[in-house]
C-alpha positions in Angstrom: 22.1 21.1 14.4 24.7 20.6 11.6 27.2 17.8 11.7 29.9 18.5 9.2 33.3 17.2 8.0 35.6 17.6 5.0 37.8 14.7 3.6 39.5 13.6 0.5 37.3 11.7 -1.9 39.9 11.0 -4.6 43.1 12.5 -6.0 41.4 15.7 -7.2 38.2 15.9 -5.2 37.3 16.9 -1.7 34.1 15.8 -0.1 32.0 18.0 2.3 29.5 15.9 4.2 26.9 17.7 6.1 24.1 16.2 8.2 21.0 18.4 8.7 18.6 17.4 11.5 14.9 17.8 11.2 14.4 19.5 14.5 10.7 20.2 14.5 7.8 17.9 13.8 5.5 20.8 13.0 7.7 23.7 11.7 10.2 23.7 8.9 13.9 23.7 9.9 16.2 26.1 8.1 20.0 26.0 7.7 22.4 28.3 5.9 26.0 27.4 5.0 28.8 29.6 3.5 31.9 27.8 2.2 34.9 30.0 1.2 37.8 28.7 -0.9 40.9 30.9 -0.7 42.9 30.2 -3.9 46.4 31.5 -4.6 46.5 34.0 -7.4 49.2 31.9 -9.2 46.7 29.2 -10.0 44.9 31.6 -12.4 41.4 30.8 -11.0 39.3 34.0 -11.1 35.9 35.2 -12.3 37.2 35.4 -15.9 38.8 31.9 -16.2 36.4 30.1 -13.8 32.8 31.2 -14.3 29.7 29.6 -12.8 29.3 27.0 -15.5 32.7 25.6 -14.8 32.2 25.6 -11.1 28.9 23.7 -11.3 30.5 21.2 -13.7 33.1 20.5 -11.0 30.5 20.1 -8.2 28.4 17.0 -7.5 25.7 17.0 -4.9 24.1 13.9 -3.4 21.1 14.1 -1.1 19.8 11.2 0.9 18.2 10.3 4.3 20.7 9.7 7.0 20.3 6.0 8.2 18.6 5.8 11.6 20.8 4.9 14.6 20.1 1.5 16.3 22.3 -0.4 18.7 22.9 -4.1 18.0 20.6 -5.0 20.9 17.8 -2.9 19.4 18.2 -4.5 16.0 17.9 -7.9 17.6 15.1 -7.2 20.1 13.1 -4.1 19.1 9.7 -5.1 17.6 9.6 -1.9 15.6 13.3 -2.3 14.5 14.4 -3.2 11.0 15.1 -6.9 11.6 11.6 -7.7 13.1 9.9 -5.5 10.4 11.7 -7.7 7.8 10.5 -10.9 9.5 7.0 -9.5 9.6 6.9 -8.8 5.8 8.4 -12.2 5.0 5.5 -13.9 6.9 3.1 -11.8 4.8 4.6 -12.9 1.4 4.8 -16.5 2.6 1.1 -17.0 3.3 -0.6 -15.6 0.3 -0.3 -14.2 -3.2 2.3 -11.4 -3.2 0.7 -8.0 -4.0 2.7 -5.2 -5.6 2.5 -3.3 -2.3 4.0 -6.2 -0.4 6.8 -6.6 -3.0 7.8 -3.0 -2.6 7.6 -3.2 1.2 9.7 -6.4 1.2 12.4 -4.8 -1.0 12.4 -1.7 1.2 12.8 -3.7 4.4 15.7 -5.7 3.0 17.5 -2.5 2.0 16.7 -0.7 5.2 18.1 -3.5 7.4 21.3 -3.4 5.3 21.7 0.4 5.5 20.9 0.5 9.3 23.3 -2.3 10.1 26.0 -0.5 8.1 25.4 2.6 10.2 25.4 0.6 13.4 28.8 -1.0 12.6 30.2 2.4 11.6 29.2 3.9 14.9 30.6 0.9 16.8 33.9 1.3 14.9 34.2 4.9 15.8 33.4 4.1 19.5 36.1 1.4 19.4 38.8 3.8 18.2 37.7 6.6 20.5 37.6 4.4 23.6 40.8 2.4 23.5 40.3 0.6 26.8 37.3 -1.5 25.8 36.2 -4.4 27.9 37.0 -7.7 26.2 33.8 -9.4 27.4 31.8 -6.4 25.9 33.5 -6.8 22.5 33.0 -10.6 22.4 29.4 -10.1 23.3 29.0 -7.7 20.5 30.4 -10.2 18.0 28.0 -12.9 19.3 25.0 -10.6 18.8 26.2 -9.7 15.3 26.4 -13.4 14.5 22.9 -13.9 15.8 21.7 -11.2 13.4 23.4 -13.1 10.6 21.8 -16.4 11.6 18.3 -14.9 11.7 18.7 -13.1 8.4 20.1 -16.2 6.7 17.3 -18.3 8.0 15.0 -15.9 6.2 17.0 -16.3 3.0 16.4 -20.1 3.2 12.7 -19.7 3.9 12.3 -17.3 0.9 14.3 -19.7 -1.3 11.7 -22.5 -0.6 8.7 -20.3 -1.6 7.0 -20.4 -5.0 7.4 -16.7 -5.6 9.1 -14.5 -8.3 12.9 -15.0 -8.7 13.2 -11.2 -8.4 12.2 -11.4 -4.7 14.5 -14.3 -4.0 17.4 -12.3 -5.6 16.6 -9.2 -3.5 17.1 -11.0 -0.2 20.3 -12.6 -1.6 21.6 -9.2 -2.5 20.9 -8.1 1.0 22.9 -11.1 2.3 25.9 -10.4 0.1 25.8 -6.7 1.1 25.7 -7.4 4.8 28.5 -9.9 4.4 30.5 -7.2 2.5 30.1 -4.6 5.3 30.8 -7.0 8.1 34.0 -8.2 6.4 35.1 -4.6 5.9 34.6 -3.6 9.5 36.0 -6.8 11.0 39.2 -6.3 9.0 39.3 -2.6 10.2 38.9 -3.8 13.8 41.6 -6.5 13.3 44.1 -3.9 12.0 43.3 -1.6 15.0 43.6 -4.5 17.5 47.0 -5.4 16.1 48.4 -2.0 17.0 46.7 -2.0 20.4 47.5 -3.8 23.5 44.5 -6.2 23.7 44.0 -9.7 25.1 44.8 -12.6 22.8 41.3 -14.0 23.4 39.7 -11.0 21.6 42.2 -11.1 18.8 41.4 -14.8 18.3 37.7 -14.1 18.4 37.8 -11.5 15.6 40.1 -13.6 13.4 37.7 -16.6 13.8 34.8 -14.4 12.8 36.5 -13.2 9.7 37.4 -16.8 8.7 33.9 -18.0 9.2 32.5 -15.2 7.1 35.0 -15.8 4.3 34.0 -19.5 4.3 30.4 -18.6 4.0 31.1 -16.1 1.2 33.0 -18.8 -0.7 30.2 -21.2 -0.3 27.7 -18.7 -1.6 30.0 -17.7 -4.6 29.8 -14.1 -3.6 33.3 -13.1 -4.8 33.6 -15.4 -7.7 35.1 -13.8 -10.8 36.6 -15.2 -14.0 40.4 -15.7 -14.4 40.7 -12.8 -16.8 39.6 -10.3 -14.0 43.3 -10.0 -12.9 42.8 -6.5 -11.3 39.4 -7.4 -9.8 37.6 -4.9 -12.0 34.4 -7.0 -12.1 34.6 -7.6 -8.3 34.8 -3.9 -7.5 32.1 -3.0 -10.0 29.8 -5.7 -8.6 30.3 -4.4 -5.0 29.7 -0.8 -6.1 26.5 -1.7 -7.8 25.4 -3.8 -4.8 26.1 -0.8 -2.5 24.0 1.5 -4.7 21.2 -1.0 -4.8 20.9 -1.5 -1.1 21.4 2.1 -0.1 19.0 3.4 -2.7 16.3 3.1 -0.1 17.8 6.3 1.5 18.2 8.2 -1.8 16.2 11.3 -2.5 15.3 12.8 -5.9 16.3 16.2 -7.0 14.3 18.6 -9.1 16.8 21.3 -10.2 15.6 24.7 -11.5 17.0 28.1 -11.9 16.1 30.3 -9.0 14.2 33.5 -9.7 13.5 32.5 -13.3 9.9 33.9 -13.4 11.1 37.2 -11.9 14.0 37.4 -14.3 11.7 36.9 -17.3 9.3 39.5 -15.9 12.1 42.1 -15.5 13.2 41.4 -19.1 9.6 41.9 -20.3 9.3 45.2 -18.4 12.7 46.3 -19.8 11.5 45.5 -23.4 8.3 47.4 -22.7 10.1 50.5 -21.4 12.5 50.4 -24.3 9.6 50.2 -26.7 7.8 53.1 -25.1 10.9 55.2 -25.4 11.4 54.2 -29.1 7.8 54.7 -30.0 7.7 58.1 -28.2 10.7 59.3 -30.3 9.0 58.1 -33.5 5.7 59.9 -32.7 7.5 63.1 -31.7 9.6 63.4 -34.8 6.7 62.4 -37.0 4.7 65.3 -35.8 7.7 67.7 -36.1 9.1 66.6 -39.5 6.3 64.6 -41.0 6.5 61.2 -42.7 9.1 60.2 -45.3 11.7 62.8 -44.4 15.4 62.4 -43.7 15.2 63.7 -40.1 12.3 61.4 -39.3 14.3 58.4 -40.8 17.4 59.3 -38.7 15.2 59.6 -35.5 13.7 56.1 -36.1 17.2 54.6 -36.5 18.5 56.4 -33.3 15.4 55.4 -31.4 15.8 51.8 -32.4 19.5 51.9 -31.3 18.6 53.4 -27.9 15.7 51.0 -27.5 18.1 48.0 -27.9 20.6 49.5 -25.4 18.0 50.3 -22.8 16.6 46.8 -22.9 20.2 45.3 -22.6 21.2 47.7 -19.8 18.2 46.9 -17.7 18.9 43.2 -18.2 22.5 43.5 -17.2 21.6 45.6 -14.2 19.2 42.8 -13.1 21.9 40.1 -13.6 24.5 42.1 -11.6 22.1 42.6 -8.7 20.4 39.2 -8.8 23.0 37.6 -6.5 21.7 39.8 -3.7 18.2 38.5 -4.0 18.3 35.1 -5.7 20.4 32.0 -5.7 21.7 30.3 -8.9 19.6 27.1 -8.5 16.7 25.9 -6.5 16.6 22.2 -5.8 13.4 20.5 -4.7 14.2 17.4 -2.6 11.5 14.6 -3.0 11.3 11.0 -1.9 10.3 8.1 -4.3 6.7 8.9 -3.5 7.2 12.5 -4.8 6.6 13.9 -1.3 8.4 17.3 -0.8 11.1 16.7 1.8 12.9 20.0 1.5 14.5 22.7 -0.6 18.2 23.5 -1.2 19.3 26.7 -2.9 22.9 27.2 -4.0 24.9 30.2 -5.2 28.4 30.7 -6.5 30.4 33.9 -6.7 33.8 35.4 -6.3 34.1 37.9 -3.4 36.9 40.4 -2.5 38.6 40.0 0.9 37.3 43.3 2.2 33.7 42.1 1.7 34.1 39.2 4.0 32.7 39.3 7.6 35.2 40.3 10.3 35.3 36.8 11.9 35.9 35.1 8.5 38.8 37.6 8.0 40.4 36.8 11.4 40.1 33.1 10.9 41.7 33.3 7.5 44.6 35.5 8.7 45.5 33.1 11.5 48.7 31.1 11.1 50.0 33.2 8.1 53.4 32.0 6.9 54.3 35.6 5.9 53.4 38.5 8.2 53.2 41.0 5.3 49.9 42.7 4.3 47.3 40.2 3.3 46.6 41.8 -0.1 50.2 41.5 -1.0 49.9 37.7 -0.7 47.1 37.7 -3.2 44.2 35.2 -3.3 41.0 34.7 -5.2 38.0 33.9 -2.9 35.2 31.6 -4.0 32.0 31.9 -2.0 29.6 28.9 -2.3 26.4 29.6 -0.4 23.6 27.1 0.4 20.2 27.5 2.1 18.6 24.3 3.3 14.9 24.1 4.3 13.5 20.8 5.7 9.7 20.3 5.7 8.6 17.9 8.5 5.1 17.0 7.2 6.2 14.4 4.7 9.7 13.7 6.2 10.4 9.9 6.2 6.8 9.1 5.3 7.8 6.8 2.4 10.2 4.7 4.6 8.0 4.7 7.8 10.9 4.8 10.2 10.1 6.8 13.3 13.8 7.3 14.1 14.6 8.9 10.8 15.5 12.5 11.7 18.1 13.9 9.3 19.2 14.2 5.7 22.8 14.0 4.4 24.2 16.5 1.9 27.3 15.2 0.2 29.0 17.8 -1.9 32.1 16.8 -3.9 34.2 19.6 -5.4 36.7 18.6 -8.1 39.8 20.7 -7.9 41.5 19.4 -11.1 41.3 22.8 -12.8 43.2 24.3 -9.9 46.2 22.1 -10.8 46.7 23.1 -14.5 48.8 26.1 -13.6 50.8 24.5 -10.8 54.6 23.9 -11.0 56.2 20.5 -11.1 55.6 18.6 -7.9 59.3 18.1 -7.4 61.8 21.0 -7.2 65.5 20.9 -7.0 67.5 23.2 -4.7 71.1 23.5 -3.5 72.6 24.0 -0.1 76.2 24.2 1.3 77.1 21.5 3.8 80.6 21.1 5.2 82.1 23.1 2.4 80.3 21.1 -0.4 77.3 22.0 -2.5 74.6 19.4 -2.2 71.6 19.2 -4.6 68.4 18.0 -3.1 64.8 17.5 -4.3 61.8 18.9 -2.3 58.0 18.8 -2.7 56.3 21.8 -4.3 52.9 22.3 -2.7 50.1 24.8 -2.7 47.7 25.7 0.1 44.0 26.1 -0.6 42.2 27.3 2.6 38.6 26.3 3.2 36.5 28.2 5.8 32.9 27.2 6.6 30.3 29.4 8.2 27.4 27.4 9.4 24.1 28.9 10.5 21.5 26.8 12.4 18.8 27.4 15.0 21.5 26.9 17.7 23.7 29.8 16.4 26.8 30.3 14.1 29.8 28.0 13.9 33.0 28.3 12.0 35.4 25.6 10.7 38.6 25.9 8.7 40.6 23.3 6.8 43.9 23.5 4.9 43.9 21.6 1.6 47.5 20.8 0.7 47.9 20.1 -3.1 50.4 19.7 -5.9 50.0 19.0 -9.6 49.3 15.3 -8.9 46.3 16.2 -6.7 45.3 16.5 -3.1 48.0 15.3 -0.7 46.1 15.8 2.6 43.5 17.9 4.4 44.4 19.3 7.8 41.8 20.8 10.2 42.9 24.2 11.6 42.0 25.0 15.2 40.3 28.4 15.5 40.4 30.9 18.2 37.2 31.7 20.1 36.2 35.2 18.9 
């Protein structure tokens, strides 16, 4: 199963986040995705101006485990859950000399609790917004349980502080405390904003405000957000929070070993091409040597012509391979490994421009839906980028490094920077005139461009299509709108 969404990452980048589940514990799981970008011809993006090298410079891919899903009750009570696993390793490092293995496990448990709690709060927030009529008692009970998690964790911080162990270990659990405080503060404010526009009881509103104030008091006491007076724009504060987020969530990160796909076969073809060209050239040389003998003008001319043809034969076979390689090979093969160098999976990716008539019939129909002009499609003119991925997940070593039996999926975050698309755009504001009550009125309107994005997702459960409309101007991406597709 593929969970997929597209959103704005920054002014010029869109983010495609795909979650691939490891379905089988014995067999590998395979997914294929095709992403099409339909770009107006006026933006001057084509196979001449936008080759593979530029596209891959504009694409960033991040691969990590997807944090396991736990309810707040399971975090508190489940003996195999992340909180009790952290308590267990704290007891280990409290009673004896800390081994390297225990240090690594302690760091991993602190990070894992932070990452899982973040996921729990994210799911709870989505549930809150999707189910507007929530029971007040249920919400208040959730806050009480969340506070209980904080009390247990901060008791562990105090117990670690009193031990005669490396300062590095003390700092790790403090970093976890600050990270957890950051995410709780973030989601509480999100809930408060939602509560203010919803018709909720005053008791619940008071409860969340009290929780936020309590957490802010604790943060101030711990000097979490202290910066110097020169940090007027909170640069250091944001940088610190960013580094902290990366540190805690690094427990989910996976390493990428990127190599060109089909490199061995490519070199083999080039070697065969060189051999065939050499056979041809040598054959010509032997033949004319027998006919005209050595050191004659015809023999000399035959050698020169043979060398010229040899060079062209080798180059032509090489070009033929390159032109046909897209049908058999991808551009890159990425081996996904955990920190213990276990092979988790493989991702292959390929970029190319494709003509409209080479698209599948369903992709064509989905693209032609909601046309603004009913004229022939080719008259409208678009360049089409096809970005293809193949994802294979190997179950044997999946999650072995983390030892979490609920870990069942990886996240592929692909960010595509569209800045190059904006260089040929008109000014974002355009003047136009209209006649109103006998007077000419000059007005200013927004000049926008539409980049259509269609995804074709293959999984073991079948094929799924999604379409998004990326609305842009020269200043960047204004918004992304999902397009509802017809059932074909």
